[in-house]
C-alpha positions as CSV (number, residue, x, y, z in Angstrom):
1,X,-25.9,16.4,11.7
2,X,-24.4,19.9,11.7
3,X,-20.9,18.4,12.2
4,X,-20.9,16.4,9.1
5,X,-19.0,17.9,6.1
6,X,-20.2,17.9,2.6
7,X,-17.4,17.9,-0.1
8,X,-18.1,19.1,-3.6
9,X,-15.8,17.8,-6.3
10,X,-15.9,17.8,-10.2
11,X,-18.0,14.6,-10.3
12,X,-20.8,15.4,-7.8
13,X,-20.9,19.1,-8.5
14,X,-24.0,20.8,-10.0
15,X,-24.1,20.4,-13.7
16,X,-24.4,23.8,-15.5
17,X,-27.2,24.1,-17.9
18,X,-28.3,26.7,-20.6
19,X,-30.7,28.2,-17.9
20,X,-27.8,29.5,-15.6
21,X,-27.2,33.1,-15.7
22,X,-23.4,32.8,-15.7
23,X,-23.7,30.4,-18.6
24,X,-25.7,32.8,-20.7
25,X,-23.4,35.6,-20.0
26,X,-20.4,33.8,-21.1
27,X,-21.8,33.8,-24.8
28,X,-21.0,31.3,-27.4
29,X,-17.7,29.7,-27.9
30,X,-16.1,30.8,-31.3
31,X,-15.8,28.1,-33.9
32,X,-12.3,27.2,-34.8
33,X,-11.2,28.4,-38.1
34,X,-9.4,26.5,-40.9
35,X,-6.3,24.8,-39.5
36,X,-3.3,25.2,-41.9
37,X,0.4,25.6,-41.9
38,X,1.1,29.0,-43.5
39,X,4.7,29.5,-42.3
40,X,7.1,27.1,-44.0
41,X,10.2,25.7,-42.4
42,X,13.6,27.4,-42.9
43,X,14.9,24.6,-44.9
44,X,12.0,24.6,-47.3
45,X,11.9,28.4,-47.6
46,X,15.6,28.5,-48.7
47,X,15.1,25.8,-51.3
48,X,12.0,27.4,-52.7
49,X,13.4,30.9,-52.7
50,X,12.7,32.7,-56.0
51,X,10.7,29.6,-57.2
52,X,7.1,29.0,-57.8
53,X,5.4,27.7,-54.6
54,X,3.3,24.6,-55.3
55,X,0.2,24.3,-53.3
56,X,0.0,20.6,-53.5
57,X,1.9,18.4,-51.1
58,X,3.2,15.9,-53.8
59,X,4.2,18.8,-56.1
60,X,6.2,20.4,-53.3
61,X,8.1,17.1,-52.6
62,X,8.9,16.7,-56.4
63,X,10.4,20.2,-56.4
64,X,12.6,19.4,-53.4
65,X,13.7,16.2,-55.1
66,X,14.7,17.9,-58.3
67,X,16.6,20.7,-56.4
68,X,18.6,18.0,-54.4
69,X,19.6,16.1,-57.5
70,X,20.9,19.2,-59.2
71,X,22.9,20.2,-56.2
72,X,24.5,16.7,-56.0
73,X,25.3,16.9,-59.8
74,X,27.1,20.2,-59.7
75,X,29.1,19.2,-56.6
76,X,30.8,16.4,-58.5
77,X,31.7,18.5,-61.7
78,X,35.3,19.6,-62.0
79,X,36.5,21.7,-65.0
80,X,33.4,20.8,-67.0
81,X,33.9,17.0,-66.7
82,X,32.7,14.5,-64.2
83,X,35.3,13.2,-61.9
84,X,36.1,9.6,-62.6
85,X,35.5,7.1,-59.9
86,X,38.5,5.7,-58.1
87,X,39.0,1.9,-58.2
88,X,38.3,0.3,-54.8
89,X,41.2,-1.7,-53.6
90,X,40.5,-4.9,-51.7
91,X,42.4,-5.3,-48.5
92,X,45.1,-7.8,-48.6
93,X,44.5,-10.9,-46.3
94,X,47.3,-12.5,-44.3
95,X,46.9,-16.1,-43.4
96,X,49.4,-16.1,-40.6
97,X,47.7,-13.3,-38.6
98,X,46.5,-14.7,-35.2
99,X,43.0,-13.6,-34.1
100,X,42.9,-11.0,-31.3
101,X,42.5,-12.3,-27.8
102,X,39.7,-10.5,-25.9
103,X,40.4,-10.4,-22.2
104,X,37.7,-9.9,-19.7
105,X,38.1,-6.6,-17.6
106,X,37.5,-8.6,-14.4
107,X,40.1,-11.3,-15.2
108,X,42.8,-10.7,-12.7
109,X,45.9,-13.0,-12.3
110,X,46.2,-13.8,-8.6
111,X,48.5,-16.1,-6.6
112,X,46.4,-18.9,-5.3
113,X,48.8,-19.6,-2.5
114,X,48.2,-16.2,-0.8
115,X,45.2,-14.2,-1.8
116,X,42.8,-17.2,-2.4
117,X,43.3,-18.4,1.0
118,X,42.7,-15.0,2.5
119,X,39.5,-14.6,0.5
120,X,38.2,-18.0,1.5
121,X,39.0,-17.2,5.2
122,X,37.0,-13.9,4.9
123,X,34.0,-15.7,3.3
124,X,34.0,-18.3,6.1
125,X,34.2,-15.7,8.8
126,X,31.3,-13.8,7.2
127,X,29.2,-16.9,6.9
128,X,29.9,-17.9,10.6
129,X,29.3,-14.5,11.9
130,X,25.8,-14.4,10.1
131,X,24.8,-17.8,11.2
132,X,26.0,-17.4,14.8
133,X,24.0,-14.2,15.4
134,X,20.4,-14.8,14.3
135,X,17.9,-12.2,14.7
136,X,15.6,-12.5,17.9
137,X,12.5,-12.0,15.9
138,X,13.1,-15.1,13.8
139,X,13.6,-17.5,16.8
140,X,10.1,-17.5,18.4
141,X,8.0,-15.0,16.2
142,X,5.8,-16.9,13.6
143,X,6.0,-16.3,9.9
144,X,3.3,-13.6,10.0
145,X,5.7,-11.5,12.1
146,X,8.8,-12.0,10.1
147,X,8.5,-8.7,8.3
148,X,9.4,-7.0,11.6
149,X,13.0,-7.6,10.5
150,X,12.6,-4.6,8.1
151,X,13.5,-2.3,11.0
152,X,16.9,-3.8,10.8
153,X,18.0,-2.9,14.4
154,X,16.3,-3.2,17.7
155,X,17.8,0.1,18.8
156,X,15.3,2.0,16.6
157,X,12.2,0.1,18.1
158,X,11.8,2.6,20.9
159,X,11.8,5.6,18.6
160,X,9.4,3.9,16.2
161,X,7.0,3.1,19.1
162,X,7.0,6.7,20.3
163,X,6.3,7.9,16.8
164,X,3.4,5.5,16.5
165,X,1.9,6.5,19.8
166,X,1.8,10.2,18.5
167,X,0.3,9.0,15.2
168,X,-2.6,7.1,16.9
169,X,-3.7,10.1,18.8
170,X,-3.8,12.2,15.6
171,X,-5.8,9.7,13.5
172,X,-8.1,8.4,16.1
173,X,-11.7,8.1,15.0
174,X,-14.5,9.8,16.9
175,X,-16.2,7.4,19.4
176,X,-20.0,6.9,19.3
177,X,-20.1,8.5,15.8
178,X,-22.9,6.0,14.9
179,X,-25.4,7.9,17.0
180,X,-25.2,10.7,14.4
181,X,-25.6,8.5,11.4
182,X,-29.2,8.7,10.1
183,X,-29.3,5.6,7.9
184,X,-26.9,3.0,9.2
185,X,-26.5,1.1,12.6
186,X,-23.9,-0.8,14.5
187,X,-25.3,-4.1,13.2
188,X,-24.8,-3.1,9.6
189,X,-21.3,-2.1,10.4
190,X,-20.7,-5.5,12.1
191,X,-22.0,-7.3,9.0
192,X,-19.7,-5.2,6.7
193,X,-16.6,-6.0,8.7
194,X,-17.4,-9.7,8.8
195,X,-17.7,-9.6,4.9
196,X,-14.4,-7.8,4.6
197,X,-12.8,-10.6,6.6
198,X,-14.0,-13.1,4.0
199,X,-12.8,-10.8,1.2
200,X,-9.4,-10.7,2.7
201,X,-9.2,-14.5,3.1
202,X,-10.5,-15.0,-0.5
203,X,-7.7,-12.8,-2.0
204,X,-5.1,-13.8,0.6
205,X,-4.5,-10.2,1.8
206,X,-2.4,-9.2,4.8
207,X,-4.0,-8.8,8.1
208,X,-2.8,-5.2,8.3
209,X,-4.8,-4.5,5.1
210,X,-8.0,-5.6,7.0
211,X,-7.2,-3.5,10.0
212,X,-6.4,-0.4,7.9
213,X,-9.6,-0.9,6.0
214,X,-11.8,-0.8,9.1
215,X,-9.7,2.2,10.3
216,X,-10.5,4.1,7.1
217,X,-14.2,3.2,7.4
218,X,-14.4,4.5,11.0
219,X,-12.4,7.8,10.2
220,X,-14.7,8.5,7.2
221,X,-17.9,7.8,9.1
222,X,-16.7,10.1,11.9
223,X,-17.1,13.1,9.6
224,X,-19.4,12.0,6.7
225,X,-22.9,10.6,6.6
226,X,-23.4,7.5,4.4
227,X,-26.7,6.2,3.0
228,X,-27.4,2.6,3.6
229,X,-27.1,1.4,0.0
230,X,-23.6,3.0,-0.2
231,X,-22.2,1.4,3.0
232,X,-20.9,-1.7,1.1
233,X,-19.4,0.7,-1.5
234,X,-17.6,2.4,1.4
235,X,-16.2,-0.8,2.7
236,X,-15.2,-2.1,-0.8
237,X,-13.3,1.2,-1.6
238,X,-11.6,1.2,1.9
239,X,-10.2,-2.2,1.4
240,X,-9.3,-1.2,-2.2
241,X,-7.2,1.7,-1.0
242,X,-5.7,-0.2,1.9
243,X,-4.7,-3.1,-0.5
244,X,-2.9,-0.7,-2.7
245,X,-1.1,0.8,0.4
246,X,-0.1,-2.6,1.9
247,X,0.0,-5.3,-0.7
248,X,2.8,-5.9,-3.3
249,X,0.3,-7.2,-5.8
250,X,-3.2,-5.8,-4.8
251,X,-6.3,-7.0,-6.6
252,X,-7.6,-4.9,-9.4
253,X,-10.6,-2.7,-9.4
254,X,-12.5,-5.3,-11.4
255,X,-12.0,-7.9,-8.7
256,X,-13.6,-5.6,-6.1
257,X,-16.5,-5.0,-8.4
258,X,-16.9,-8.7,-8.9
259,X,-17.1,-9.4,-5.1
260,X,-19.9,-6.9,-4.8
261,X,-21.8,-9.0,-7.4
262,X,-21.5,-6.1,-9.9
263,X,-23.6,-4.0,-7.5
264,X,-21.5,-0.9,-8.4
265,X,-19.8,0.4,-11.5
266,X,-16.2,1.4,-12.0
267,X,-17.0,5.0,-12.0
268,X,-18.9,4.7,-8.6
269,X,-15.9,2.9,-7.0
270,X,-13.3,5.5,-8.3
271,X,-15.6,8.3,-7.3
272,X,-15.9,6.9,-3.7
273,X,-12.2,6.2,-3.6
274,X,-11.6,9.8,-4.4
275,X,-14.0,11.0,-1.7
276,X,-12.4,8.9,0.9
277,X,-9.0,10.1,0.2
278,X,-10.2,13.7,0.3
279,X,-11.9,13.2,3.7
280,X,-8.8,11.4,5.1
281,X,-6.5,14.1,3.7
282,X,-4.5,11.3,2.1
283,X,-3.2,10.2,5.6
284,X,-3.2,6.4,5.1
285,X,-0.4,5.4,7.4
286,X,-2.3,5.5,10.7
287,X,-1.1,2.7,13.1
288,X,-3.6,0.1,14.1
289,X,-3.7,-2.4,17.0
290,X,-2.2,-5.1,14.7
291,X,0.7,-2.7,14.0
292,X,1.4,-2.3,17.7
293,X,1.1,-6.1,18.2
294,X,3.7,-6.8,15.6
295,X,6.0,-4.3,17.3
296,X,5.5,-5.5,20.9
297,X,5.7,-9.2,19.9
298,X,9.1,-8.8,18.3
299,X,10.5,-6.6,21.1
300,X,9.2,-8.8,23.9
301,X,10.1,-12.1,22.1
302,X,6.6,-13.5,22.7
303,X,5.6,-17.1,21.9
304,X,3.9,-17.8,18.6
305,X,0.6,-19.0,20.1
306,X,0.4,-16.0,22.4
307,X,0.8,-13.8,19.3
308,X,-1.9,-15.6,17.3
309,X,-4.4,-15.5,20.2
310,X,-3.8,-11.8,20.8
311,X,-4.2,-11.2,17.1
312,X,-7.5,-13.1,17.2
313,X,-8.7,-11.0,20.1
314,X,-7.7,-7.8,18.4
315,X,-9.6,-8.9,15.2
316,X,-12.7,-9.5,17.2
317,X,-12.7,-6.0,18.4
318,X,-13.0,-4.8,14.8
319,X,-16.7,-6.1,14.8
320,X,-17.5,-3.6,17.6
321,X,-17.1,0.0,16.9
322,X,-17.9,1.0,20.5
323,X,-16.6,1.1,23.1
324,X,-13.2,0.1,21.5
325,X,-13.0,3.5,19.7
326,X,-12.6,5.1,23.0
327,X,-9.3,3.3,23.5
328,X,-6.1,3.8,21.5
329,X,-4.9,1.0,19.3
330,X,-1.8,0.5,21.5
331,X,-4.0,0.0,24.5
332,X,-6.2,-2.6,22.8
333,X,-3.1,-4.6,21.6
334,X,-1.6,-4.5,25.1
335,X,-4.8,-5.7,26.6
336,X,-5.1,-8.5,24.0
337,X,-1.6,-9.7,24.9
338,X,-2.3,-9.8,28.6
339,X,-5.6,-11.7,28.0
340,X,-3.8,-14.1,25.6
341,X,-1.2,-14.9,28.2
342,X,-3.9,-15.4,30.8
343,X,-5.9,-17.8,28.6
344,X,-2.8,-19.9,27.6
345,X,-1.3,-19.8,31.1
346,X,1.9,-18.5,29.7
347,X,3.8,-17.2,32.8
348,X,3.1,-13.8,34.3
349,X,0.3,-11.9,32.7
350,X,2.1,-8.5,32.5
351,X,5.8,-8.7,33.5
352,X,7.9,-5.7,34.1
353,X,9.6,-6.2,30.6
354,X,6.2,-5.5,29.0
355,X,5.7,-2.5,31.2
356,X,9.1,-1.1,30.1
357,X,8.4,-1.8,26.3
358,X,4.9,-0.5,26.1
359,X,4.8,2.2,29.0
360,X,1.5,0.7,30.2
361,X,1.0,-0.7,33.7
362,X,-1.5,-3.4,34.4
363,X,-3.9,-1.0,36.1
364,X,-4.0,1.2,33.0
365,X,-5.1,-1.9,31.0
366,X,-7.9,-2.7,33.4
367,X,-10.7,-0.8,31.5
368,X,-10.0,-2.3,28.1
369,X,-9.4,-5.8,29.6
370,X,-12.9,-5.8,31.0
371,X,-14.3,-5.2,27.5
372,X,-12.0,-7.8,25.9
373,X,-13.2,-10.4,28.4
374,X,-16.8,-9.9,27.3
375,X,-15.8,-9.9,23.6
376,X,-13.8,-13.1,23.9
377,X,-16.6,-14.7,25.8
378,X,-19.2,-14.0,23.2
379,X,-17.0,-15.0,20.3
380,X,-17.9,-18.8,20.7
381,X,-21.7,-18.0,20.1
382,X,-21.3,-15.0,17.7
383,X,-23.5,-14.9,14.6
384,X,-20.5,-13.6,12.4
385,X,-18.2,-16.6,12.2
386,X,-15.7,-15.4,9.6
387,X,-12.9,-14.4,12.1
388,X,-13.5,-17.5,14.2
389,X,-13.2,-19.8,11.1
390,X,-10.2,-18.0,10.0
391,X,-8.2,-18.6,13.2
392,X,-9.6,-22.1,13.6
393,X,-7.0,-23.3,11.0
394,X,-3.5,-24.9,11.5
395,X,-2.0,-21.6,10.1
396,X,-3.0,-19.8,13.3
397,X,-2.6,-23.0,15.5
398,X,-6.3,-23.3,16.3
399,X,-6.3,-20.3,18.6
400,X,-10.0,-19.7,18.2
401,X,-10.7,-23.0,20.1
402,X,-8.7,-21.8,23.1
403,X,-11.2,-21.8,26.1
404,X,-12.0,-18.5,27.6
405,X,-10.5,-17.6,30.9
406,X,-11.4,-14.2,32.4
407,X,-8.8,-11.8,33.6
408,X,-9.7,-9.5,36.6
409,X,-7.3,-6.7,37.5
410,X,-7.3,-5.1,40.8
411,X,-4.8,-2.7,42.4
412,X,-2.2,-3.2,39.7
413,X,-2.2,-6.9,39.9
414,X,-4.2,-9.8,38.3
415,X,-6.4,-12.1,40.3
416,X,-5.9,-15.8,39.7
């Protein structure tokens, strides 16, 4: 327990009382005196120069009004007489004047015989060029993977993948951290993650929000001890932060308080959110196994059912902290893809194309594949059924009903 850090902030710091020595030495705070405006503005001081200053606000306004009227009166006097007002002459109207024509600044006279044909030909060429070169990701990748097109160009995929590989090492949680937690266990964490899956489906959150929520929980528990009654508060605040990071319209704080059956107050949620951000050092963009799965699926042009089954296997690993915290998220996603191709009989399990994209050989995936085999096998009889029911729908092509087929790797090749 010596490795856990305790953070003191303004909300959980010791409250100073009258018995504290430094509080007594500070003395009493002086009472504020009478607040008044003793220095008049420049304009008012000039007008009230050599005049009696009125203390009341209404009397001061009357004095200013009289002074202003007198100044206007003397400005109009010429040779002791008031200057007569000039007769206002009405403008003469002409009936034959045509109204002005307002031309639009973008109205340009063009020759339809020349430029219009050129403009039409340019539009047709641009439309045909866009339709004739569709993006590779939109052909076979399902709708859940269409946001991979934000990268814009496949030439940047390798640089992005290398950057994510560096990031996953930096933000990797500590494995077997649960042994140092005094009040919670693996089974409590499993129940919490299963509940977060239901929350994500209730509010229709992205899958990346769920994966990031679990990553925040593991990173927080790697360095902080949490009491049993506050574990659900930790999971709620982790999803609250992840939804604000990932979603366009995240649920409000009152929604997250409602799903906990009003077990926590707004102050408690905001306080825990602040503590999580402080422990994570505001580093929220850590890549997950789902992030790598999106990247590899678009680059390798995988079939939609293979993507969904690999996604299902990756989400099953969230229920188990260990031994999957020993592996990097990229390794888990690659192992899930290999196992999904094996279960669906979709060609070669790990072709050279995937080796070039991911940088992992099949022998390097062998340790994680052994654990994924056991996780997929137990998923049919698991007590926590939220993930299984989620992927049993037509949206995910019923991949949770795909029968289990073990994948055995020996000497860099898969046994039949």
